[in-house]
C-alpha positions as CSV (number, residue, x, y, z in Angstrom):
1,M,-15.1,-11.7,-18.2
2,S,-12.4,-13.6,-19.9
3,T,-11.0,-16.6,-18.7
4,K,-7.8,-14.9,-17.9
5,M,-9.9,-12.4,-15.5
6,R,-11.4,-15.1,-13.9
7,V,-8.7,-16.6,-13.2
8,A,-7.0,-13.7,-11.7
9,V,-10.3,-13.2,-9.6
10,M,-10.8,-16.8,-8.0
11,V,-7.0,-17.1,-7.3
12,A,-6.9,-13.4,-5.9
13,I,-10.4,-14.5,-3.7
14,F,-8.8,-17.9,-2.5
15,I,-5.1,-16.3,-1.7
16,L,-6.0,-12.9,0.0
17,T,-9.2,-13.7,1.6
18,T,-10.1,-15.3,4.8
19,P,-9.5,-18.5,5.2
20,A,-13.3,-19.2,5.4
21,T,-13.6,-19.6,1.4
22,A,-16.7,-21.2,1.7
23,Q,-18.6,-17.8,2.3
24,K,-21.1,-16.7,-0.4
25,I,-18.8,-14.4,-2.4
26,T,-21.0,-10.8,-2.8
27,T,-20.8,-7.5,-4.3
28,E,-20.0,-6.2,-1.1
29,G,-17.8,-8.5,-0.1
30,I,-16.2,-7.8,-3.3
31,A,-15.9,-3.8,-2.5
32,R,-14.7,-4.8,0.9
33,S,-11.9,-6.5,-0.4
34,A,-10.7,-4.4,-3.1
35,S,-11.4,-1.2,-0.2
36,L,-9.4,-3.1,2.5
37,Y,-6.3,-3.8,-0.7
38,A,-6.4,-0.1,-1.9
39,A,-6.1,1.6,1.8
40,I,-3.5,-1.2,2.5
41,L,-1.4,0.5,-0.5
42,E,-2.4,3.8,0.6
43,F,-1.8,4.1,3.9
44,C,0.9,1.1,5.1
45,P,3.8,1.7,3.4
46,P,5.1,4.6,5.1
47,T,5.4,2.1,8.6
48,Q,5.4,-1.4,7.0
49,R,7.2,-3.1,3.9
50,V,4.0,-3.6,1.3
51,N,4.2,-6.3,-1.5
52,I,3.0,-3.2,-3.6
53,E,3.0,-5.5,-6.8
54,L,0.4,-8.2,-5.2
55,A,-1.5,-5.7,-3.2
56,T,-1.8,-4.2,-6.4
57,K,-2.9,-6.5,-8.5
58,A,-5.3,-8.0,-6.1
59,A,-6.8,-4.6,-5.5
60,K,-7.4,-4.1,-9.5
61,A,-8.8,-7.7,-9.9
62,M,-11.4,-6.5,-6.5
63,T,-12.0,-3.5,-8.6
64,D,-12.5,-5.5,-12.0
65,A,-14.6,-7.9,-10.7
66,A,-17.2,-5.3,-8.8
67,N,-17.7,-3.3,-12.2
68,E,-17.9,-6.7,-14.3
69,V,-20.7,-8.1,-11.9
70,L,-22.6,-4.3,-11.6
71,G,-21.8,-2.7,-14.4
72,P,-19.0,-0.1,-14.6
73,E,-21.4,2.3,-13.5
74,A,-22.5,1.0,-10.6
75,G,-19.4,-0.5,-9.9
76,R,-17.5,2.5,-9.4
77,I,-20.2,4.2,-6.6
78,A,-20.4,0.8,-5.0
79,L,-16.3,1.0,-4.8
80,D,-16.1,4.9,-4.2
81,S,-19.1,4.4,-1.2
82,E,-16.7,1.3,0.2
83,L,-13.4,3.1,-0.2
84,K,-14.9,6.1,1.5
85,R,-15.7,4.0,4.8
86,R,-12.7,2.2,4.1
87,F,-10.4,5.5,4.9
88,D,-12.7,7.3,7.2
89,E,-11.9,4.0,9.6
90,V,-7.8,3.4,9.1
91,R,-7.8,7.7,9.7
92,G,-10.3,7.0,12.5
93,Q,-8.1,4.5,14.0
94,G,-4.8,6.0,13.1
95,A,-2.7,4.2,10.1
96,V,0.1,3.0,12.0
97,V,-2.3,0.9,13.9
98,W,-5.0,0.0,11.9
99,C,-2.0,-1.1,9.2
100,A,-0.8,-3.3,12.5
101,N,-3.8,-4.6,12.7
102,Q,-3.9,-5.8,9.3
103,I,-0.4,-7.8,9.4
104,R,-1.9,-10.1,11.9
105,Q,-4.3,-10.9,10.1
106,P,-3.4,-14.3,8.3
107,A,-5.3,-13.9,5.4
108,N,-3.7,-10.1,4.9
109,A,-0.1,-11.9,5.8
110,R,0.9,-12.7,2.6
111,L,0.8,-8.6,1.5
112,F,3.9,-7.5,4.2
113,D,7.2,-8.1,4.1
114,L,7.3,-9.1,7.8
115,M,11.1,-8.4,7.8
116,P,11.3,-5.2,10.3
117,R,12.8,-2.1,8.3
């Protein structure tokens, strides 16, 4: 992994994960973070102001990290499985409700412009 990529991944993890940064970083956690950012990008812009640039960079950093840790094939499989799970979760709750819940999470607040539409 290049130095630039490591810095990007660490910054994304530091800024965009939960305040409990002392938790062990796992492949599952990376995939869950990637799916979170992808779901925010996919479902939230119609009803919420999303910082598209930041969410895209975060999703890419987590996807790249998963591919780096697992390898491209295993990374893709892990991400596909987690994306399906996350998108099913959003559809089950309803996108409006799910996105509103994400705004309330301190770790996700930076991904949203909290000014009313």
